[in-house]
N, C-alpha and C positions, 0 to 999 in steps of 0.2 A: 399620733402623728409621726411620720417618717423622719428619722434623723437626717439632717442635711449631709450630703456626701462630700467627703474630702478625698479626692482621687489623686493618686500618684501615677503619672505616665512615665514609662521607662523607655528611653530611646538613646542607645549608647553611642553609636557611631554617627558619622556625618557631622554637619555643622548647623547648629540651631541658635538663632538670635532674634530678638524682637525687631531690629531695625532693617530687616530684609534678608531673605534666604538666598544662599548662593547655589540655586538649583542648576545642575548641569556642570558644576565645577569639576566633578569626577564621578566615578561609578557609585560612590557612597552618598551622593547628594542629588537624588532623583525624587521621584514621586513620594517615597516614604516620608522624607523629611517634611515635605509640604503637607502631606496628609496628617502627620502627627501634630504639627504646629496649628493647623486649622481646626483639627478635632479639639485640641486644648482650648483654643480661642472660643469656639462655639459652646463647648461644655461650660466654660467659665461664665457664659451668659445665661445659662439655664437656671431657673429659680430654685431647683432642687439641689443645686451644687453650692457648697460652701466655699470650696477652694480647689484649684487644680495646680499641682506641682509637676513640672517636667524635670526628671532626673537624667542628666547626661554627663559626658566626660569633660573635665576642665582641660582646655588646651591653651598653652601660652607659647605661641610660635610666632617668631618675627615675620614669617611669610604670610601670616593671617591677621585678621582684624583683632585688636586687643580686647574686643567685646567678649571673645570666647574664653577669656581668662578671668572674667568677673564671676565670683562664686555664687552670688544670688542676683539675678536680674529680674526686676519687677516689670511685668508686661501690663497688667492692669490690676485693680484692687483684689481680683479673685484668681489671678494667674501669675506664676513666676517660673523662671528656669533656674534650677539648682545644679551647679556643676561640681562634680566630685573628682578630685585628681586621682589618677592611678597610671602606672606604667610610664612615668616621665611626663614631660610637658609637650613634646612634639606631637603634631597631628600624625595619626597612623591609620592605615586602611583597616577595615573591620576584621580582616583575617588575622591581623597581628594582635588583636585585643583579647583573645580567648584566655591566655594565661593569666591575665590580671583581673578576671571577673570576680574572684573571691575577695580580692582587695576592694573592689568596687562595692560589693555587698556590704562589707564591713563599714566602708565610708558612708554608705546610705544609712545604715542602722545608727551609726554614731551621730550623723547629721540630724536624723529624725528625732532621736532622743534629746540632743542638745537644744534643738529649736522647738521641741514638743509639738511636732506636726504629724502625729501618728495617723496614717490614712485609714479609712475603712474599706477602701477598694484600691487595687493596683491593676494597671493595664500595661502589658509589655508588647513591644513592637520588634519583630524579627527574632531569630533564634538566640542571639547573644542576650538580649533583654529577657527572653523566655527563661533562660537559665537563672538569671539574676532574680526574676520574679518568683520562680520556684523556690529558691533559697530563702528569699525574704518571707514568702508565704509560710514556709516551714518554721522559720525562726520567730516570726512575729504573729503567726496565726491570723493572717489577713488574706482574704480570698482574692483571686486575680483572674482577669480575662486576658486573652492573647490574640494578637493579629500577626500572622506569619509573614506577610508581604511577599516572600518567596521561600521555596523549600529546598533544603540541601540535597534530598534524595534525587530530585529531577535535575538539579544543576550538575551533580556528580555524574549521572548517567550521560548527560549531554557531553561533558568533557571526555568521558571514556570513549563515547562514540566518535569524538573528533580525533581520536588516535593517541591521546595523552595516556601515560601509564598511571596506575594506581598510586605509585610512590610519588610521582611528580605532583599530582593533584592533591594528595594528602599533605605533602610538605607545604604547599602554598595555601590551600583552602581549609585545612583542619576539619575535613568532613566527619571524621570519627566523633570529634567533640560536638560538632554542630548537630549531627543527626541524633546523637544521644540526648542533647539538650531538647531537641524537638520532640523526641519520645517522652521525655520527662514532663514537658509542657502539656502534651496531650493528656497525660495521666493526672496531673495536678491542677490544671487550670479549671475554673468553673465552666467556662465555655470559650470556644474559639470564634472570633469574628471573621467571616469571609465577606468578600464583596459581592459574590454571586453564588447561586446554588451549584453551578458547575465547579466552582473552586473547591467545594467540599470534597469532590471526587479526587482532587489532587493529593489528599491526605491518605488515600486508601492503601498505598504501599507500606505505611507505617504499622509496626507491630501493635501499637496502642491506639490504632484508629477507632476501634470500638469503645475505648475508654473516653474518647473525646466527645464533647457535646458541641454542636455547631449552630451558629446563627448567621444567616446571610443578611447583612445590612449594607445596602449600597452606600459607597462613599458619597459625601456631599461635595458641592462646590459652593463658593460664596456667590450667590446669585445677585448680590448687590454690586459685585465687581465684574462678573461675566454677564454683561447686559447685552441685549440685541443691538446690532449695528445702527439702528435708527433711533436708539435711546438718546435723549439730550439731557445733559446735566442742568438742574435748575439753578444751582449755585454758580454765579458767573466766574468766580475765581477758579473753581474746580473745572468749569468748562474751558477756561483759558489754558489751564495746566494740561488738560486732556488734548486740546488742539496742538499744544507744543509737542507733547509726546508723540502724537500721531504724525506730526511733521517730521520728527527725527526717525520714526520707524519707516516712513515713506522714503526718506533720504537714504537710510541704511540699505533698503532693498533696491531702490531705483538706480543707484550708482552702478549696479551690475548689468542693468538692462537697457537694450536699445529702444524698446517700446514699452515703457513702464505702465502705460494706461490699459494694457490688456488684462483680462482676469488672470488670477494666478492659482496654480496648484500648490498648496501649502503642506509641508511636513515639518514636524517639530518634535525632536526626541534627542536622547543621548546618542553619541556616536558608538553604537553597540551593534555588533554583527547581527544579533538577534532581532534588531529593529528593522532589518531588511530594507534599508534605504536604497541600496544599490539596485534592487529590482525596480523601484520607482523610476530611477534614472534610465535604466534599460528600456522600460516601457515608453517613456517620454522621448528618449534618444532615437528610438527606432521608428517613431511615428511623426512624419513631417506635418501631417494635418493637425495633430495635437499641438505641435510647436507653433503652428500659425494661429491657433485659437487662444493659447494661454502661455504664460511664462511659468517656470518652475522655481519655487522658493523653498530652500531647505535650511532650517535652523537646527544645527546638529551640535548642541552643547555650546560651551564657551571655550575659545582657544586663543592663545597668544602666539605660540610658535609650535607647529605640529611636531617638529623634530624633538621637542623637549617633553612631549606628552607620554603617558604610559603606553606600552607596546600595543595593547589591543585597540585603544582609541586612535593611536597613530596610524595603525593599519587600516581602520575603517575610513578615516578622513582621507588618507592617501588614495584609497580605492575610489572614493567619491570624486576626487579631483581628477583622477586618471580617466574615469568614465566621462566626466564633463569634457575632457580633452578628446577622448575617443570619438564621441558623437558631435564634437565641435559645437558645444552648446553656449559658447561665449556670447553674451548679450541676450540670451534667452533664459539663463539659469543664474539665480542668486544663491550664494551660500555665505551669509554674513558671519563674522567672527564672534560676535557677542550680542546679547540683549539683556535688558534688566528684567530678570525673571519676575521679581515682585510686582513691578509696575507696568511692564510692557506686553506681557503675553496676551492679556485680555485685549489690548489695543491691536496687536498683530492679527488676532482672529477677526476683530471688527473691521479692520482695514481690508482684510481678504474678502470679507462678506460684502463690503461696499463695492469692491471690484467685481462682484458676482463670481467669486472663486469657489474653490472646493478644498476641504481638508482631507488629507490622506494619512492613514495609519496602517502599514502593511506588516506589522510585527508578526513573527512566526507564531507566537502565542501571546496573548495579552490577558494577564490575570483579570483586570477589570477594564481599563480604558478610560482613564480620567480625561485625557485630551479629547476624547470623543464627546464627552458631555460638556466640556468647556467650550468647544467649538460650536456645538449644537445650541448652547445657551446664548451664544453670540449671534445666532441666526446664520451660521455657516454650515452648509450641507457637507456630508462626509462620505468617503469611500473607505471602508474599514475591513480589517481582517475578520473572518468568520470564526477564527479559533480563540475561544475563551469568552471573556466578559461581554465584548461587543455583541455577541449573538443573543444576549438577553436585553441589551440596551436598544438596539435598532428596532426590534418588534414592538417594544414599549413606546418608543418615541417617534418612530416613522420619520427619522431625520436624515436618511441616506441609504447607501447600499452596502451589503456584505459581500466580500469577495474572498476567493482562495488566494492567499498572499503570494503563492508561487505560480499562479496562472496569469501570465502576462495578457492574454487575450481578454480574459474576464475583467481585469483591472482597466484596460484600455476602453472597453465598451462602457463600463460604469462611468468613467471620467467623461467620455464624450456625451453620454446621455444627460448628465447633469449640466455640463458646460454649454451644451447647444440647445437645451430645451428650457426656455424661460419659465413656463408654468410648472415644470418638474422642479426646477431650482427653488421657486417660491414655495411650493408645497413642502419640500424638505426643510427649507429655512424657517417657515412659520411654525411647523410642527415642533422643531427642535426648541425654538424660543419658548413656546408655551409648555411643552411636556417636561422639560428639564426642571422648570420651577416646581411642577407638580410632584415629580418622582425622585429628583436627585439633589435636593437642597440640603445643606448641612443641618438646617433646622429639623427636617424630618429624620435625618440620621441620628442626631443627638437625642431627640424625643424617644425614638425606639430604643436606643442604647440605655438611656437612664431608666426607662421602664423595665428593661431586662435586669439591670443591676439591682434596682429596688425590689423587684420580685424575688430575686435570688436571696437578697439580704433579709427580706421579711419572712421568707419560708425557712430560713436557717438561723434565725436569731442573730444574724450578722456574721456568722462564721463560715458561710459558704455551703451550698447544698451538697457539693461533692464530698463523699466521705473520704477524707484524705488517707492515703496509705502511710503517710509519714506523721510522726508525732509533732505536736506543737508545744512550744513553751507557754507557760502561763504568762502571757505578755502583761497582764495587769500588774504582776509582781515587778516586772522590769520597767514598766512605765513610771512607776512611782518615784518620787523624789527621795533618793537614798542619802541619808546623812552620814551613816557609818557602814563600812564593810569590815566584817570580822572574818579573818582567814586563819584556819588552823591546820597544822600538820596533824596526821593521825597517829602513827605508831610512836610511842614514847612521849607524845604530847597530849593528845586528846585521850588516848587509852594507854594504860601501862598495866597489863594483867599481873605482872610480877609483884606489883605493889597494891593489887586489888583495886585498881582504877580510882584513886582518891579524887573526890569532888565531882565525879562524872555525873551522878544523879542530879546534883544541884545545877551543874552547867547545862545539862539537857533541858531542865525546866526553864531556865533563862532563855534558851534558844527557841523552845516551843512557844514561849509567851512573848517573844520579841515583837516589837511594833514594826509597821511597814517601813519605818525610817532606817531600819537596820537590815542589811543584806548579810548573808552567811555563805561562806565558801569553804570547801575542803581542799587542801593542797597536799598532795602526797607523792612519795616515790612509787607507790603501788600503781598497778594498771587499773583500768576502769572496773574490770570484773571484781578485783579484790576490794576496791573502794565500795562498790555496791554491796559486796558481801558484809563488810563491816557496818554499813548503814542498816542493813536488815538485821544482822545479829544483835547489834547494840540498840536497835530501834531509835536511831537518830532522826530528828526532824530533817526533812529533805532540804539540802542546801540549794541556793539559787545557782551556784556555779560549782564545777569540780575542775580543779587543776590537777592532772595526774601524770604518772610516768615521768616524774621529776621535771614537771613544767613543760613537757613536750606536747601535751594535749589539753585542750579546754573543752568542757562539755557544759551545756545548759540542762537544767532539769525541769520537768513539767508535771511531776506527780507520779508518772510511771515510766517515762522514757527519758533517754539521754541523747542530746543532739550535739554532734561534734562541730566545733567552730572551724570551718575550712579556711577562713581568712588567716587564722593563727598558723595553720599548717603551711599555707602559702608563704607566710612571712618567714617561717623557719627554713624553707627549702633553699633559699639563696645561699650559694657557696658551701653547701653540705654534700660531701662525697662519702656516703656510707660504706660502700664496698671497699673503697680504697683504705679507709681507716681499719676495717675488720682485717684486711690482708696484712697491713703493717703491724697490727698488734699480735699477729700469730708468732712474732719473734720473741714475745715476752713469756718466759716459762711460768711465772708466778700468777698468771691470769687464767681463769677458766670461764668460758661463756656460760651465762645463765640459760635456763630453759627457754624454749621458743616463746612461751606466753609472756615472758618478761621483756621481750624485744618489741620495738615498733619502728616505723620508718625513720624516726628522728631520735631514737635512743638505742645505744648498744650497751648491754649490761653484762658485767662480769662478776665472778667471785674473785677475791684476791687474798693473797697470803700477807697478813699484816706485818709479819717479821721481815719480809723481803721487799716491801713497798718502796719503790724508788721513783720519785716524780721526774727527776732529770732523765732517767732512762726512757720514760714514756714520751717526753718531749723529743728526745733524740730519734726515737722510732717513728714518731708522727711526722718528722721532717718539717719542711717550710710551712706546711699547712697547720701546724699545731695551734697557732693563734686563732684559728677559726673554730676550735673545739673547746668545750667546757669539760673539765675532768672533775668528777664529783665523787669523793670517797664518803661512805656513810656507815655508821655503826660498826666500824672496824672490819667489815667483811664484804661490803658491796662496793662496786666501782662502776659509775655510769659515764659514758661518753656521749655528749649531746651537742647540738649546734651551739655556737657561742651565743646566739640570740635567745636560746631556750633556757629558761630557768623559771623557778616559781615567781621570783620577783618581776621578771619581764612579763610573764603571763598576767600577773596582777595589774601591771601598768597598762597592758594592752586592754584588759577588761575595763579598767577604769576609764580609759579614753573612749572606748566604744559605748559604755553605758553612762558616761558623764558623772563619774564619782570622783570627787577631789582626792588626790593621793594622800594628802595630809589627814584624810578621814579614814585611812585604812589602819587597822590594828591586826598584826599578824603574829601568830604564836608558833614556836618551833623548839626543837631540842637537839638538832644535829647539823652537820656540815651542809647538807643540801637545803637547809632553811636560811642560811646566812644572808642570801641576797634579798630575802623578804624584809630585812631590817635596814635596807639602804635607802638613801634619799630621804624624802619627807614622810615616808611610811613609819608608823610606830611599831615597835617590836615588843613581844613578851618572850623571854627565854625561861623555860620551866626549870624547876630546881633539879630534876634528874637529867641534866644536859649531858651530851656526849663530850668526850675529851676535846674535840675540835672547838668547842665553845667555852672552854674553861677560863680563858683570859678575859671574857666579857664582864663589864661591870655596869651598874645602873647609870644611865645618862638621861638627858632630856627626852631622847626618842627611843631609848631601849630600857625596858624594865626587866631586871633579873630577879625572878621569883625565888622565894625560899622553899615553897612547897613544890611537890612533884605533880606532873601531869595536869589533869583538869583543875585540880586545886590551885596549882600555880597559875593557870589561865584566869581563874576567878580573881585571884590576888591582883593580877595585872589589869583586868578589866575594871576592878575597883580603883586601882591606882590612876587609871586614865578617866575615871568618873563615867564610865559607860554603864556600869551597874552600881547601885547604891550598896 
């Protein structure tokens, strides 16, 4: 029997909540938000699905609903929204979120471990979530699918064609990061979901196009909500509510119009230049006959004050109003300021159909055309762009006419044909209402999707068919409930060749035979290559974690590969100015830079002359920024400069937070200055007998044990003291 699916959907930007979506609020709250929310809802109703979690960003902004600040929002017994904070609390446009995505990955891993909700499938939406899913898939060894919604390559080209410079658009839109994330997603995802066969072609310019696997699954609509205009609610309370809403929709529209009883030409979209609303007004404005037949109604997003809106939206709306004025369309054209997206859109379509109207979508290119199937399902005929998804919808559903969105004559003829020919109107109306139910319901979308997921998981024993190019951690080890984490420094602590490594053989046996309840980490001043070398030479059991380069890097191990924790690197990057520090330290004659392999982005390593060491001189040279730097001397010859946040102790705290290990259950062993902060706070420490002079003053206390024996023998002494081993 197939395991029931626990699916995590990742949708980072925009606004998601259960009590009603704010579609049209801005460019980040369009069809994608609605698509993800409805996909989650219908997936949660599928019998093969155990649970659906939507992961998004936590936003605590006084200009927005407090609901966006609720960490876990339960939608139904099988669906919730989980909000992870990163990059502050204020609402931000998606282009500004790229720099925080590694922190978001960390937050999700921490959350999943804490609540024990490891998914067996992940689905990402848009490039930013694609990056996050690629990272999660690599760390947790969980396969994922991806939906692009739009692609950076094409948006970048459009902006370049409009005359903007490479520098301008890179600064605002971060295309380098976006396109790299899209390439990585093509490489690592199990498959890409597209809305149409045509959409698969849009991925062709990508280097990794051939590595991607594609499935065209038409988006669904909620066919219980988008019902034909002649449908009557059986429930009298619902019927009453419906009548009220319809009354308010009619009021909103008719206050603009001299003769509100005429049919109307309806457009509904974001105020986006690409949606080509101005062409519709041009066609209507130039044709007096069309004006006598029908009114024009345009819902273009939600606005309060155009002058306060983002530049691009302000420009589009201003143009629409100027065109209305140019053609003197007062009394014939309505452009309402707002509508309730959640509850009124379906009523707007039905109201237009009752009036024997027509829906128009003249976007220059429409990836799919959700509004086309929503209006069709309501029994409203359409005149729609032939570019993109609608060219697959109209032949299937026979619910309207395809036009070139820039050919005014073609648009005019199509509108007149539908508005003046009653039998043509009925033919398109009836076809739409029947065929959408058949081909474009969420039910059929979700059934196809679940089938593909199950097929992938059954053919791959759950780990995804695609042979990943990236290593995976043994997640079963990290999923377990860890009672203790033992962390040991290497040189002078775990091994001490000068003393013939006392106790090493016995300690190794304990580590090899440790139970699942104990995790093991190595923490060393060495870089990763040198840590790996000692693991191989001494034949150590593989640790769960490696903290290396004096706490500036964290790696996970999986049996053969080592995966860098990018979230830790991101955490260290704040307020760290590497080049400036190197330049300032050139003034100190008793320092000599170590070889290149000893350096990394967050560690500057020197040899120093012990006789001349002068801490105050270092502080003076570093200037006002000295307090952002940790200065770590060790073994009387090495001197490391690392970010204040970086240290073995902080790295352990970071790991414990991420993998839900209580700090009081950590036992750390060390012998020198760069081990000191592993013994702070509630962590327990073991200082081995052969300690460096920097640790000479330490004595045994409740949380630090000073061993009499050296190296591994001293560690064994400490582990017995803390009753970890008998």
